[in-house]
C-alpha positions as CSV (number, residue, x, y, z in Angstrom):
1,M,-2.3,-29.8,-17.0
2,S,-2.0,-30.6,-13.3
3,T,-5.2,-30.7,-10.8
4,T,-3.5,-29.0,-8.4
5,K,-5.2,-26.1,-7.2
6,I,-4.2,-23.1,-5.9
7,P,-6.6,-22.0,-3.0
8,H,-9.7,-19.4,-4.3
9,V,-8.0,-19.4,-7.4
10,S,-10.0,-20.6,-10.7
11,E,-8.7,-23.2,-13.3
12,E,-8.4,-20.4,-15.8
13,E,-6.6,-18.3,-13.5
14,E,-4.0,-21.1,-12.7
15,N,-3.6,-22.0,-16.3
16,Y,-3.0,-18.3,-17.3
17,L,-0.2,-18.2,-14.6
18,R,1.4,-21.4,-16.0
19,L,1.4,-19.6,-19.4
20,H,2.9,-16.4,-17.8
21,L,5.8,-18.5,-16.3
22,L,6.2,-20.5,-19.5
23,M,6.3,-17.2,-21.8
24,T,8.4,-14.7,-19.6
25,G,10.8,-17.5,-17.8
26,I,11.5,-20.4,-20.1
27,S,10.1,-19.5,-23.3
28,S,12.3,-16.3,-23.1
29,R,15.5,-17.8,-22.7
30,A,14.8,-20.4,-25.1
31,V,14.9,-18.2,-28.0
32,R,17.7,-16.2,-26.7
33,V,19.6,-19.5,-27.2
34,L,19.1,-19.2,-30.9
35,F,18.9,-15.5,-31.1
36,D,22.8,-15.9,-29.7
37,K,23.3,-18.6,-32.2
38,E,22.3,-16.4,-35.1
39,F,23.2,-12.9,-33.8
40,S,26.2,-13.4,-31.9
41,P,25.8,-10.2,-28.6
42,V,29.5,-9.6,-29.6
43,C,28.9,-8.6,-33.2
44,L,25.4,-8.1,-33.2
45,D,26.0,-4.2,-33.9
46,A,28.1,-4.8,-37.2
47,T,25.2,-7.3,-38.2
48,I,22.5,-4.6,-37.9
49,K,24.8,-2.3,-40.0
50,K,25.6,-4.8,-42.7
51,E,21.9,-5.7,-43.1
52,T,20.6,-2.0,-42.9
53,G,19.3,-2.4,-46.8
54,K,17.2,-5.3,-45.6
55,L,16.1,-3.7,-42.9
56,I,15.0,-0.5,-44.6
57,D,12.8,-2.9,-46.8
58,L,10.9,-4.4,-43.8
59,K,10.4,-0.7,-42.3
60,N,8.8,0.1,-45.8
61,K,7.0,-3.0,-46.0
62,R,5.7,-2.4,-42.4
63,I,6.9,-5.5,-40.9
64,I,9.2,-3.3,-38.7
65,N,7.0,-0.3,-36.7
66,G,8.4,2.9,-35.6
67,A,9.3,2.0,-32.2
68,Q,11.2,-1.2,-33.4
69,W,13.3,0.3,-35.8
70,D,14.2,3.3,-33.5
71,L,15.4,0.6,-30.8
72,L,17.3,-1.0,-34.1
73,F,16.9,-4.3,-32.1
74,P,15.1,-7.6,-33.2
75,R,12.4,-8.5,-30.8
76,V,10.7,-11.7,-31.1
77,A,7.4,-10.4,-32.3
78,L,9.5,-8.6,-35.0
79,L,11.3,-11.8,-35.8
80,G,8.5,-13.9,-36.0
81,K,7.3,-11.6,-39.1
82,L,10.8,-11.8,-40.9
83,P,10.2,-13.8,-44.3
84,D,13.6,-16.1,-43.5
85,F,12.3,-17.3,-40.2
86,M,8.6,-17.5,-41.2
87,K,6.5,-20.1,-42.0
88,S,3.4,-20.5,-44.1
89,S,1.4,-22.0,-41.7
90,T,-0.1,-19.8,-38.7
91,K,-1.7,-22.6,-36.7
92,F,1.2,-23.7,-34.7
93,T,1.4,-27.4,-36.5
94,K,4.9,-28.0,-38.0
95,L,6.9,-25.7,-37.0
96,A,10.8,-25.6,-38.0
97,L,13.6,-24.1,-35.9
98,E,13.3,-20.8,-37.3
99,G,9.4,-21.1,-37.2
100,N,9.5,-21.7,-33.7
101,L,9.8,-18.1,-33.3
102,F,6.4,-17.4,-34.7
103,T,5.3,-19.3,-31.6
104,G,5.6,-16.3,-29.9
105,E,2.8,-14.7,-31.3
106,F,0.8,-16.8,-29.4
107,Y,1.8,-14.7,-26.1
108,F,0.0,-11.7,-27.3
109,L,-3.3,-13.7,-27.8
110,I,-3.1,-15.2,-24.2
111,D,-2.0,-11.6,-23.0
112,R,-4.9,-10.0,-24.5
113,S,-7.2,-12.7,-23.2
114,D,-9.9,-12.2,-20.7
115,L,-9.6,-15.8,-18.9
116,T,-13.0,-17.1,-20.3
117,V,-13.9,-20.6,-20.6
118,G,-13.2,-20.6,-24.2
119,F,-9.9,-19.4,-23.4
120,E,-9.7,-22.5,-21.1
121,F,-10.4,-24.9,-23.7
122,E,-8.1,-23.1,-26.3
123,Y,-5.4,-23.2,-23.8
124,M,-6.0,-26.6,-22.9
125,S,-6.2,-27.9,-26.8
126,Y,-3.1,-26.0,-27.5
127,T,-0.8,-27.5,-25.0
128,C,-2.1,-31.1,-25.3
129,N,-1.0,-31.5,-28.9
130,F,2.7,-30.0,-27.3
131,Q,3.0,-28.1,-30.5
132,F,4.4,-24.8,-28.1
133,L,6.5,-27.1,-25.8
134,K,7.9,-28.7,-28.7
135,A,9.2,-25.4,-30.1
136,V,10.7,-24.4,-26.8
137,K,12.6,-28.0,-26.8
138,R,14.3,-27.3,-30.3
139,L,14.9,-24.0,-29.5
140,G,16.4,-24.4,-25.9
141,G,17.1,-28.3,-25.9
142,L,16.7,-30.8,-23.2
143,D,17.4,-29.0,-20.1
144,M,14.3,-26.3,-21.0
145,D,12.1,-29.6,-22.2
146,E,12.5,-30.8,-18.6
147,E,11.6,-27.4,-17.3
148,C,8.2,-27.2,-19.2
149,K,7.7,-30.7,-18.0
150,E,8.1,-29.5,-14.4
151,L,6.0,-26.3,-15.0
152,R,3.0,-28.6,-16.5
153,S,2.7,-30.6,-13.4
154,K,4.2,-28.3,-10.5
155,H,2.4,-27.2,-7.3
156,L,2.2,-23.6,-7.9
157,D,0.7,-23.6,-4.1
158,Q,4.2,-23.6,-2.8
159,S,5.0,-20.6,-3.6
160,T,5.7,-18.0,-0.6
161,V,4.1,-15.3,-2.4
162,P,0.1,-15.1,-2.0
163,W,-1.4,-15.3,-5.0
164,N,-3.0,-11.5,-5.2
165,I,0.4,-9.9,-4.6
166,R,1.9,-12.4,-7.3
167,V,-0.8,-10.9,-9.8
168,Q,0.1,-7.4,-8.9
169,I,3.5,-8.3,-9.3
170,I,3.3,-9.6,-13.0
171,Q,1.5,-6.7,-13.6
172,I,4.0,-4.2,-12.7
173,L,6.6,-6.0,-14.5
174,D,4.5,-6.2,-17.8
175,Q,4.5,-1.9,-17.6
176,W,8.2,-2.3,-17.2
177,Q,8.7,-3.8,-20.2
178,N,6.8,-1.7,-22.1
179,N,8.5,1.4,-20.3
180,D,12.1,-0.8,-21.1
181,E,11.5,-0.2,-24.9
182,Y,12.7,3.5,-24.3
183,F,15.8,2.7,-22.1
184,V,19.2,3.3,-23.6
185,E,21.8,0.5,-22.6
186,T,24.2,3.1,-20.9
187,K,27.7,1.9,-19.1
188,A,25.9,2.4,-15.7
189,A,23.4,-0.1,-16.3
190,K,25.8,-2.7,-17.5
191,H,27.8,-1.8,-14.4
192,V,24.5,-1.9,-12.0
193,L,23.9,-5.6,-13.7
194,K,27.3,-7.1,-13.0
195,C,27.2,-5.7,-9.5
196,I,23.9,-7.4,-8.9
197,Q,25.3,-11.0,-10.7
198,E,28.2,-11.0,-8.6
199,N,26.9,-9.9,-5.3
200,S,24.0,-10.5,-3.3
201,C,23.1,-6.5,-2.3
202,V,22.9,-3.7,-4.6
203,T,22.1,-0.1,-3.7
204,I,21.8,2.4,-7.0
205,T,21.8,5.7,-5.8
206,A,21.2,9.4,-8.1
207,S,19.2,12.7,-7.7
208,S,15.7,12.6,-8.7
209,G,15.3,12.5,-12.6
210,V,19.0,10.9,-13.5
211,G,17.8,7.7,-14.3
212,K,17.9,5.3,-10.9
213,T,14.6,4.1,-11.4
214,A,14.7,3.2,-14.9
215,T,18.1,1.5,-14.3
216,L,16.7,-0.3,-11.7
217,Q,13.5,-1.4,-13.7
218,H,16.1,-2.4,-16.9
219,V,18.8,-4.2,-14.5
220,V,15.4,-6.4,-12.9
221,L,14.1,-7.5,-16.1
222,K,17.6,-8.8,-17.1
223,M,17.8,-10.6,-14.1
224,A,14.1,-12.1,-14.7
225,E,15.6,-13.4,-17.8
226,E,18.3,-15.0,-16.3
227,G,15.7,-17.3,-14.2
228,Y,15.4,-15.2,-11.0
229,D,11.9,-14.5,-9.4
230,V,11.5,-11.1,-9.1
231,L,9.3,-10.0,-5.9
232,L,8.4,-6.2,-5.3
233,V,8.4,-5.1,-1.9
234,T,8.2,-2.3,0.5
235,N,9.5,-3.5,3.9
236,P,12.1,-6.2,5.3
237,H,9.2,-8.1,6.5
238,N,8.2,-9.1,3.1
239,I,11.5,-10.3,2.4
240,I,11.3,-12.5,5.3
241,E,7.7,-13.8,4.6
242,Y,8.5,-14.5,0.8
243,Y,11.7,-15.9,1.3
244,N,11.9,-19.5,-0.5
245,P,15.1,-21.2,0.0
246,N,15.0,-23.1,-3.0
247,Q,14.1,-20.5,-5.4
248,K,16.9,-17.9,-6.8
249,T,15.2,-14.8,-5.7
250,L,15.8,-11.0,-6.5
251,F,13.8,-8.5,-4.1
252,V,13.4,-5.3,-5.4
253,I,12.7,-2.0,-3.6
254,D,12.3,1.4,-5.0
255,N,12.3,4.9,-3.1
256,F,14.2,3.0,-0.6
257,C,13.5,4.6,2.9
258,G,12.2,7.6,1.7
259,T,11.5,9.6,-1.2
260,Y,12.5,13.0,-0.2
261,S,14.4,12.6,3.0
262,I,15.0,9.4,5.4
263,N,12.0,8.0,6.4
264,Q,12.3,7.4,10.2
265,S,9.5,4.9,10.3
266,D,11.0,3.0,7.5
267,L,14.4,3.1,9.7
268,Y,12.5,1.5,12.7
269,T,11.2,-1.5,10.5
270,W,14.5,-2.1,9.1
271,E,16.8,-2.1,12.1
272,P,15.6,-4.8,14.4
273,V,15.4,-7.5,11.3
274,M,19.0,-6.4,9.5
275,K,20.9,-9.3,11.2
276,R,18.1,-11.9,10.1
277,I,18.3,-10.1,6.5
278,E,22.1,-10.2,6.6
279,G,21.9,-14.1,7.4
280,L,19.5,-14.7,3.9
281,I,21.3,-13.0,1.7
282,Q,24.7,-14.6,2.2
283,K,22.6,-17.8,0.8
284,S,23.6,-17.5,-2.8
285,L,19.8,-17.8,-3.9
286,I,18.6,-14.8,-2.5
287,K,19.8,-11.0,-4.0
288,I,18.1,-7.7,-3.1
289,I,18.8,-4.4,-4.9
290,V,17.4,-1.0,-4.2
291,A,17.2,2.4,-5.6
292,C,17.2,5.4,-3.3
293,R,17.6,9.6,-3.6
294,I,21.2,10.3,-2.9
295,Q,20.1,12.6,-0.1
296,V,18.8,9.5,1.9
297,Y,21.7,7.7,1.1
298,K,24.0,10.5,2.5
299,D,21.8,11.0,5.4
300,N,23.7,10.0,8.8
301,K,21.1,7.7,9.8
302,F,21.4,5.7,6.7
303,E,24.8,4.3,8.6
304,A,22.5,2.2,10.5
305,L,21.7,0.0,6.9
306,S,25.3,-1.4,6.6
307,I,24.5,-4.2,4.0
308,F,23.1,-1.3,1.5
309,K,26.4,0.4,2.0
310,T,28.5,-2.2,0.7
311,N,28.1,-2.4,-2.9
312,V,27.0,1.2,-4.1
313,C,26.0,2.2,-7.5
314,N,26.2,6.2,-7.7
315,L,24.8,7.0,-11.1
316,L,26.3,10.7,-10.8
317,S,29.8,10.0,-10.2
318,E,32.3,10.2,-12.6
319,D,32.9,6.7,-13.7
320,L,28.7,6.0,-13.9
321,C,27.2,9.4,-15.0
322,L,26.1,9.9,-18.9
323,S,28.3,10.5,-21.6
324,Q,27.4,12.7,-24.1
325,A,27.0,10.1,-26.7
326,E,24.7,8.5,-24.2
327,K,22.5,11.5,-23.9
328,E,22.1,11.7,-27.6
329,S,21.0,8.6,-27.8
330,I,18.5,9.0,-25.2
331,A,17.5,12.3,-26.9
332,E,16.9,10.6,-30.1
333,I,14.9,7.5,-28.5
334,H,12.8,9.5,-26.9
335,L,12.6,12.8,-29.6
336,Q,13.5,11.4,-32.8
337,T,13.9,14.5,-35.1
338,E,13.5,17.0,-32.8
339,A,16.9,15.6,-30.7
340,S,18.8,17.9,-32.7
341,E,17.0,21.0,-31.1
342,I,17.9,20.6,-27.7
343,I,21.2,18.4,-27.5
344,Q,22.9,21.6,-26.9
345,Y,21.3,21.9,-23.4
346,S,22.0,18.2,-22.3
347,N,24.3,19.3,-19.9
348,L,22.2,22.3,-18.3
349,Y,20.3,19.7,-15.6
350,E,21.1,16.4,-14.0
351,C,17.4,15.1,-14.8
352,F,17.9,15.2,-18.5
353,P,16.6,11.7,-19.0
354,L,13.4,12.6,-17.3
355,L,13.0,15.7,-19.1
356,C,13.3,13.8,-22.5
357,K,10.4,11.6,-21.3
358,L,8.4,14.4,-19.9
359,Y,8.5,16.5,-23.1
360,R,7.8,13.1,-25.1
361,D,4.7,12.7,-23.1
362,N,3.5,16.5,-23.3
363,T,4.7,17.5,-27.1
364,E,2.5,21.0,-26.9
365,L,5.2,22.3,-24.8
366,N,7.8,24.6,-26.5
367,I,10.9,22.4,-27.1
368,T,13.6,25.0,-26.6
369,E,12.2,26.7,-23.6
370,F,11.3,23.6,-21.7
371,F,14.6,22.2,-22.1
372,Q,16.5,25.4,-21.3
373,N,14.0,26.1,-18.2
374,P,11.8,23.5,-17.5
375,F,10.4,24.4,-14.0
376,S,10.1,27.7,-15.4
377,V,7.7,26.7,-18.1
378,Y,5.2,24.3,-15.5
379,E,5.1,27.3,-13.5
380,A,4.2,29.7,-16.5
381,E,1.4,27.1,-17.4
382,I,0.4,26.8,-13.5
383,E,0.2,30.5,-13.3
384,Q,-1.9,30.8,-16.6
385,L,-4.6,28.5,-14.5
386,K,-4.7,31.0,-12.1
387,K,-4.5,34.2,-14.3
388,K,-7.2,32.5,-16.7
389,E,-9.6,31.8,-13.3
390,I,-9.4,28.2,-14.0
391,F,-8.9,27.5,-10.5
392,G,-10.8,24.0,-10.6
393,K,-7.3,22.3,-12.1
394,Y,-5.5,24.8,-9.9
395,C,-6.9,23.2,-6.6
396,A,-6.5,19.7,-7.9
397,L,-2.6,20.2,-8.3
398,A,-2.7,21.7,-5.1
399,L,-5.1,19.0,-3.3
400,C,-2.1,16.6,-4.7
401,V,0.0,18.3,-2.3
402,M,-1.9,18.3,0.6
403,F,-2.5,14.8,0.3
404,N,1.6,14.3,0.0
405,N,1.1,13.0,-3.6
406,E,-1.2,10.1,-2.6
407,L,-4.8,11.3,-3.5
408,K,-6.8,8.5,-3.4
409,K,-10.1,8.7,-5.7
410,E,-12.2,7.5,-2.8
411,V,-11.3,10.6,-0.7
412,L,-13.3,12.4,-3.5
413,T,-16.4,10.0,-4.1
414,E,-16.7,8.3,-0.8
415,E,-18.2,9.3,2.8
416,I,-14.9,11.0,4.5
417,D,-14.2,12.2,7.8
418,K,-14.7,15.6,9.4
419,E,-10.8,16.0,9.0
420,T,-10.7,15.3,5.4
421,K,-13.5,17.5,4.7
422,R,-11.9,20.5,6.2
423,I,-8.7,19.7,4.4
424,I,-10.4,19.9,0.9
425,K,-12.5,22.9,2.1
426,N,-9.8,24.8,3.2
427,T,-7.8,24.2,0.1
428,C,-10.7,25.0,-2.1
429,E,-11.0,28.5,-0.2
430,A,-6.7,29.1,-0.9
431,C,-7.4,28.3,-4.4
432,R,-10.1,30.7,-4.4
433,L,-13.1,28.5,-5.0
434,Q,-16.1,28.2,-3.2
435,R,-15.6,26.1,0.3
436,S,-18.9,24.4,-1.0
437,T,-17.1,22.9,-4.5
438,S,-18.3,19.7,-5.5
439,R,-15.7,17.0,-5.1
440,L,-16.7,15.4,-8.0
441,M,-15.8,18.4,-9.8
442,L,-12.5,18.5,-8.5
443,L,-12.2,14.9,-9.3
444,D,-13.4,15.7,-13.2
445,E,-10.4,18.4,-13.0
446,L,-7.9,15.9,-11.7
447,D,-9.0,13.3,-14.7
448,T,-8.3,16.1,-17.4
449,L,-4.9,16.7,-15.9
450,E,-3.7,12.9,-16.5
451,H,-0.9,12.6,-18.8
452,T,0.4,15.9,-18.6
453,F,0.9,16.8,-14.9
454,L,-0.7,13.6,-13.4
455,K,-1.0,10.1,-13.3
456,K,-3.5,7.6,-11.9
457,E,-2.6,4.1,-10.8
458,N,-5.0,1.7,-8.6
459,G,-7.3,4.8,-7.8
460,V,-4.5,7.0,-6.7
461,Y,-3.5,10.2,-8.3
462,R,0.2,11.2,-8.3
463,T,2.2,13.4,-10.5
464,I,3.8,11.6,-13.5
465,H,7.2,12.2,-11.6
466,N,8.6,12.6,-8.3
467,K,10.6,15.6,-9.9
468,L,7.5,17.2,-10.6
469,F,6.2,17.0,-7.3
470,D,9.6,18.8,-6.0
471,F,8.2,21.5,-8.0
472,F,4.4,21.6,-7.3
473,S,5.4,21.5,-3.5
474,Y,7.9,24.5,-3.7
475,Y,5.6,26.3,-5.8
476,F,2.3,26.0,-3.7
477,G,4.6,26.2,-0.4
478,K,5.2,29.6,-1.3
479,M,1.9,30.6,-3.1
480,I,-0.5,29.0,-0.3
481,I,1.8,28.7,2.7
482,Q,-0.4,29.2,5.2
483,C,-3.1,26.5,3.7
484,V,0.0,24.1,2.9
485,I,1.2,24.2,6.5
486,K,-2.0,24.0,8.2
487,N,-3.2,21.1,6.1
488,S,-0.4,19.1,4.5
489,H,0.5,15.9,5.5
490,Y,2.8,16.1,8.5
491,M,5.8,13.8,6.8
492,F,5.4,16.4,3.9
493,I,5.9,19.3,6.4
494,S,9.2,17.5,8.1
495,E,10.3,16.9,4.4
496,R,9.7,20.1,3.0
497,F,10.1,22.9,5.1
498,S,12.5,24.2,7.3
499,F,13.2,27.2,9.5
500,K,14.7,30.8,8.2
501,R,18.3,30.6,9.4
502,E,17.9,27.2,10.9
503,K,21.0,24.8,10.9
504,R,20.8,21.3,11.0
505,Y,23.3,18.8,10.6
506,G,23.4,15.2,9.3
507,T,21.0,15.5,6.7
508,V,21.5,16.7,3.3
509,Y,18.4,18.8,2.0
510,H,16.6,18.7,-1.1
511,C,16.8,21.9,-3.7
512,C,12.9,22.3,-3.3
513,T,12.9,22.6,0.6
514,T,10.6,25.9,1.2
515,T,11.7,28.2,4.3
516,I,9.3,29.5,6.4
517,P,9.1,33.2,6.9
518,S,9.6,34.3,10.8
519,N,5.8,35.9,10.0
520,V,4.3,32.8,9.3
521,H,6.1,30.9,11.5
522,S,4.9,33.6,14.7
523,K,1.3,33.1,13.3
524,N,1.1,29.3,13.3
525,G,3.1,28.9,16.7
C-alpha cells in the first residue's frame, strides 16, 4: 500500500478509493474477459435460451433472484454463486479460474463498510496476501496485473479532481448502476454508444420522459467499463479545471443549457470558452457527452454552441425512436405480469418509458387509467387533496413550484430572510392555510410525499421527474396564478408563462406553458 497521502484524507478513505478504482475499473474488465470467453457476446442470447432449464432450476433454488431473472443476464454476484463456478472455500484462499468470480462478492462487503479502523486492518491483511489481485491477474492476464501494481502505488493526489467532488461522482455513478438494472438496451442506446466511441462530442436530445437521461447514464457506464474516467460537470470551467492530458476522460452534462428553455446564463458561460473547449476535445483522450431537451436544442441561440451540433442523436427520429418490441420489453421489465394490460396504450404518449417507471414506483394507481391519461390521474389526486381539505400536502407541492423544483430543507428548518418568509406565507394563504403555518409542519408534509410525487437529494426536494414538474407548474399556474406570478422564481416565470396572443420567434415552447390572461396581466402591471 502506498504511503502517499491525499491532503485532508484519512488512510481509510484513501484505501477505499483505491479499492473502488480496482473494483469498478480493472476488476470489472477482468471479469468481462472471462465472460466473453465463456459466453461470447455474439451468441449469449442463444446460450441463455439453451440453458433455460438450468436457469429455472437456479431460480427455484433462489440462487437467481427476481430482478436477475427479469434481466436474464448473468451478473458477477449471480455467477459467483453458480455451482459450476463455485469453490467450497469462501475465504479467498485457493481460487481456481472460475472461482475468481466469487471474489466479486468482496466488493459488496467493501461497499457496505463504514471505513472503520477494523476495516483498514481487514483490507491490509487481504491485499497483503495478494489473493484478490491474483484473481484479477488470472482473469485478465499480465496487462491487468500491471495495472493492479500501478494502482497499489500510484499517487492519487495527482488527480485534477478535488477529493470531495470525486466522492460525489462515485456516489452518483453507484446510483446510476442501480438504475441500469431496469434499462432495456435499445437500438438508440447502441447507436449513442457507437457515436461516443467514434467521436469526441455527442449530444443526445429528445422530449421529456422519452429516455434520454437513462440512455445517457447507460452509455456513460459502458464507457467507464472501457477505462474512461467519468466526470459529471455542470459548466465548461469544470472541463478546463479537471482536464488531465494523461487520462482518458468522459465529461458528462445532463439538462445541458436549460431544463425547459435555453438558459441565457448558461449560454453566456459557454460562449467565451468554446474555442478552448474545441481545442481540448481534438485530443483523442477527451470526450464530452451531453443530454438536452429538444426545445433547448432547437432554439436558435443553440447555434452558437457549434460543437454540440456535430454529432446529434435525436431519440425521437425515425431511426432511433422506440420500436414496438422495445416498448414491450420496457413494460415487462418495469411492470412484469401487468405489462400486457397496458401495452395497447404504448403509443399514446412519447413518454411511455417514464410512465412505466412512475407506475412501478406507485402501484396504487389504477394502471389502465394511468396509462390512458397519466396527468389527469395526478390532477385528480391533487384535486382530492383540496377537496378533502388536506391543504398541507397541497401547499407542499405548491412550494416546490415556487422554488422552481429546488426546495431546500434548510428553508423550512433554518433562519431565513424576509423575502423567503414572505413567499412561504403567501403560498400558505393561497393554498388555504394560515399564514402562520409552521414550516416544520410543511416539512413533515413534504416527507410524506416522497416516492410518490417527490424525491429528496442532498437535502433538496424535487419532483421524481421533470415531466411531473411540468405538470405541477401548469396545474398551479392555473389554480393560483396570482400567487405564482408574484412569488415564484424569475427563471420559472420566464420559462413557463407567456402573454395571451403574443408571438415570439426563435424559441420552441413547451406544451405546459401557461398563458397569462389579460385581466391578470393588467393587475400585475
